[in-house]
C-alpha positions as CSV (number, residue, x, y, z in Angstrom):
1,M,0.0,0.0,0.0
2,I,1.1,3.6,-0.7
3,D,1.0,5.1,2.8
4,T,1.3,8.7,1.5
5,E,0.4,10.5,-1.6
6,N,3.5,12.8,-1.4
7,D,5.4,10.6,-3.9
8,L,2.6,10.6,-6.5
9,T,2.1,13.0,-9.4
10,P,-1.1,15.1,-9.3
11,K,-2.7,12.8,-11.9
12,A,-1.7,9.7,-9.9
13,R,-3.2,11.2,-6.7
14,R,-6.5,11.9,-8.6
15,T,-6.5,8.3,-9.9
16,R,-5.8,6.8,-6.5
17,Q,-8.6,8.9,-4.9
18,H,-11.0,7.9,-7.6
19,I,-10.3,4.3,-7.0
20,L,-10.7,4.7,-3.3
21,E,-14.0,6.6,-3.6
22,T,-15.3,4.0,-6.0
23,A,-14.4,1.2,-3.6
24,L,-16.2,3.0,-0.8
25,E,-19.3,3.4,-2.9
26,L,-19.3,-0.3,-3.7
27,F,-18.8,-1.3,0.0
28,I,-22.0,0.7,0.7
29,R,-24.0,-1.0,-2.0
30,K,-22.7,-4.5,-2.0
31,G,-21.0,-4.8,1.4
32,Y,-17.3,-5.1,2.2
33,E,-17.1,-8.9,2.0
34,A,-19.0,-9.2,-1.3
35,T,-17.0,-6.6,-3.1
36,T,-14.0,-7.8,-5.1
37,M,-11.0,-6.0,-6.5
38,R,-12.4,-6.8,-10.0
39,D,-15.6,-5.1,-9.0
40,I,-13.7,-2.0,-7.9
41,A,-11.6,-1.9,-11.1
42,D,-14.6,-2.3,-13.4
43,Q,-16.7,0.3,-11.6
44,A,-13.7,2.7,-11.6
45,T,-13.2,2.0,-15.4
46,C,-9.6,1.1,-14.9
47,S,-7.6,-2.0,-15.3
48,L,-7.3,-4.5,-12.5
49,G,-3.5,-4.0,-12.6
50,L,-3.9,-0.3,-12.1
51,A,-6.2,-0.8,-9.1
52,Y,-3.6,-3.2,-7.6
53,R,-0.9,-0.6,-8.3
54,Y,-2.4,1.7,-5.7
55,F,-4.1,-0.9,-3.4
56,S,-2.4,-4.3,-3.4
57,Q,-5.3,-5.9,-1.6
58,K,-8.9,-5.0,-0.8
59,E,-8.2,-4.6,2.9
60,E,-6.0,-1.6,2.1
61,F,-9.0,0.5,1.3
62,V,-10.1,0.3,5.0
63,L,-6.7,1.5,6.1
64,A,-6.5,4.2,3.5
65,L,-9.7,5.7,4.8
66,Y,-8.5,5.5,8.3
67,I,-5.2,7.1,7.4
68,E,-7.0,9.9,5.6
69,M,-9.3,10.7,8.5
70,S,-6.5,10.4,11.1
71,E,-4.2,12.8,9.2
72,G,-7.2,15.2,8.9
73,T,-7.6,15.1,12.7
74,I,-3.9,16.0,13.2
75,D,-4.1,18.9,10.8
76,A,-7.4,20.2,12.3
77,I,-6.0,20.1,15.9
78,A,-2.9,22.0,14.7
79,S,-5.1,24.9,13.4
80,L,-7.4,25.1,16.5
81,P,-7.8,28.6,17.9
82,P,-7.2,29.3,21.6
83,G,-10.0,28.4,24.0
84,R,-11.0,26.3,27.0
85,M,-10.2,22.6,26.7
86,G,-13.8,21.5,26.4
87,D,-14.5,24.1,23.7
88,R,-11.5,23.0,21.7
89,F,-12.5,19.3,22.0
90,Q,-16.1,20.1,20.9
91,R,-14.8,22.2,18.0
92,I,-12.4,19.5,16.7
93,M,-15.1,16.7,16.9
94,E,-17.7,18.8,15.2
95,A,-15.3,19.6,12.4
96,R,-14.1,16.0,12.0
97,L,-17.7,14.6,12.0
98,A,-18.7,17.2,9.4
99,D,-15.8,16.1,7.2
100,A,-16.8,12.5,7.6
101,I,-20.4,12.9,6.5
102,P,-19.6,11.9,2.9
103,Y,-18.1,8.7,4.2
104,R,-20.7,7.9,6.9
105,E,-22.3,5.0,5.1
106,A,-19.0,3.6,4.0
107,L,-17.7,3.8,7.6
108,G,-20.7,1.8,8.7
109,A,-20.1,-0.8,6.1
110,L,-16.4,-1.1,7.0
111,F,-16.8,-0.9,10.7
112,G,-16.9,-4.6,11.3
113,A,-13.7,-5.2,9.5
114,A,-12.0,-2.1,10.9
115,V,-12.3,-3.1,14.5
116,N,-12.2,-6.9,14.3
117,P,-8.9,-8.0,15.8
118,G,-8.7,-10.9,13.4
119,S,-9.6,-9.1,10.2
120,G,-6.1,-8.2,9.1
121,V,-7.2,-4.5,8.8
122,N,-7.9,-3.8,12.4
123,V,-7.3,-0.1,12.7
124,L,-6.1,-0.7,16.3
125,G,-3.5,-3.2,15.1
126,P,0.3,-2.9,14.8
127,Q,0.2,-1.5,11.2
128,T,-1.3,1.8,12.4
129,A,0.5,2.1,15.8
130,I,2.7,5.0,14.7
131,L,-0.2,6.9,13.2
132,R,-2.3,6.3,16.3
133,Q,0.5,7.7,18.5
134,S,0.7,10.7,16.2
135,V,-3.0,11.4,16.6
136,R,-2.7,11.0,20.4
137,D,0.2,13.4,20.4
138,A,-2.0,15.9,18.6
139,F,-4.5,15.6,21.5
140,V,-1.6,16.4,23.8
141,R,-1.3,19.6,21.9
142,L,-5.0,20.2,22.2
143,V,-4.8,20.0,26.0
144,E,-1.5,21.9,26.3
145,G,-2.9,24.8,24.1
146,A,-6.1,25.2,26.2
147,D,-6.6,28.3,28.3
148,D,-7.4,26.1,31.2
149,A,-4.4,23.8,30.7
150,L,-3.8,21.1,33.4
151,A,-0.7,20.5,35.5
152,S,2.0,19.0,33.3
153,S,1.8,15.6,35.1
154,L,-1.8,15.1,34.0
155,I,-1.6,16.3,30.4
156,N,-0.6,13.0,28.8
157,S,-3.2,11.1,30.7
158,L,-6.1,13.4,29.7
159,A,-4.9,13.4,26.1
160,T,-5.0,9.7,26.0
161,L,-8.6,9.7,27.3
162,L,-9.6,12.4,24.8
163,Y,-8.1,10.3,22.1
164,A,-10.0,7.2,23.2
165,G,-13.1,9.4,23.6
166,H,-12.9,10.6,20.0
167,F,-13.1,7.0,18.9
168,A,-16.2,6.4,21.0
169,L,-17.9,9.6,19.7
170,I,-17.3,8.5,16.1
171,L,-18.9,5.1,16.9
172,F,-21.8,6.9,18.6
173,W,-22.2,9.1,15.6
174,L,-22.3,6.1,13.3
175,Y,-25.1,4.5,15.3
176,D,-27.0,7.8,15.8
177,R,-30.2,7.7,13.7
178,S,-31.7,10.9,15.0
179,E,-32.3,13.6,12.4
180,G,-29.0,15.3,11.5
181,Q,-27.4,13.2,14.3
182,R,-28.9,15.6,16.8
183,V,-28.2,13.3,19.7
184,T,-24.5,13.3,18.9
185,S,-24.5,17.1,19.0
186,E,-26.1,16.9,22.4
187,L,-23.4,14.5,23.6
188,L,-20.7,16.8,22.3
189,V,-22.2,19.7,24.3
190,L,-22.3,17.5,27.4
191,S,-18.7,16.5,26.8
192,R,-17.6,20.1,26.4
193,D,-19.4,21.1,29.6
194,F,-17.9,18.2,31.5
195,L,-14.3,19.0,30.3
196,N,-14.7,22.7,31.1
197,V,-15.5,21.9,34.8
198,L,-13.0,19.1,35.1
199,R,-9.8,21.2,35.8
200,P,-10.6,22.1,39.5
201,I,-11.6,18.6,40.2
202,L,-8.4,17.2,38.8
203,A,-6.5,19.4,41.2
204,L,-7.5,17.0,43.9
205,P,-4.7,14.3,44.3
206,F,-7.2,11.4,44.3
207,A,-8.9,12.6,41.1
208,G,-5.6,12.9,39.3
209,Q,-4.5,9.4,40.4
210,Q,-7.8,7.9,39.0
211,L,-7.4,9.8,35.8
212,A,-3.9,8.3,35.3
213,R,-5.2,4.8,36.1
214,L,-8.0,5.1,33.6
215,A,-5.6,6.4,31.0
216,D,-3.3,3.5,31.5
217,I,-6.2,1.1,30.9
218,M,-7.3,2.9,27.7
219,E,-3.7,3.0,26.4
220,N,-3.5,-0.8,26.4
221,V,-6.4,-0.9,23.9
222,F,-6.0,2.2,21.8
223,L,-2.2,2.8,21.7
224,T,-0.3,-0.3,22.6
225,P,0.4,-2.4,19.4
226,E,-0.7,-6.0,19.4
227,T,2.0,-8.6,19.8
């Protein structure tokens, strides 16, 4: 798989993106398991060999979408304006979910393969460990750059929990069938309000200790590569 488009010509990037978008459309219509590389090439009106040039196996479409979304999250956090931690988290999640709307049905179709530890394209597996750490580091910057930043000893722990939380919110959004995903918006407001009152609570030693314990647990699932 080509992990980055930086080495491709503009024409090649357009071709790769066209093949990816065609695959996502087919996954929605036919299902991930039923779609073949031949189906994708035919629908994209390209040769099977060309499709394999950019994606050596069907599973790589799952990872390509994950990489695209993760890199978008890193870039979006880097451009966040100053503000309280809860406001910054709400802002980044609203932006990322808005960007993901065109892929919502595709994400639903791919979700089973994407989180199945035995699927070979598990987005929490070792093949994405470096990227996951990069996204988590971006959440460190989200916490550090907040007007109500925490004590330095707690920043990494809270960033890990926000990173895990953003996964949970995406899953919630995928299953939210309310009009315009209204319930997800309500959950984001609740998350914002909770984070904005969290700082004084975490000044208590016991609260900080429990935050660190919870972060250690989440790190084993979301950041530690499988062995």
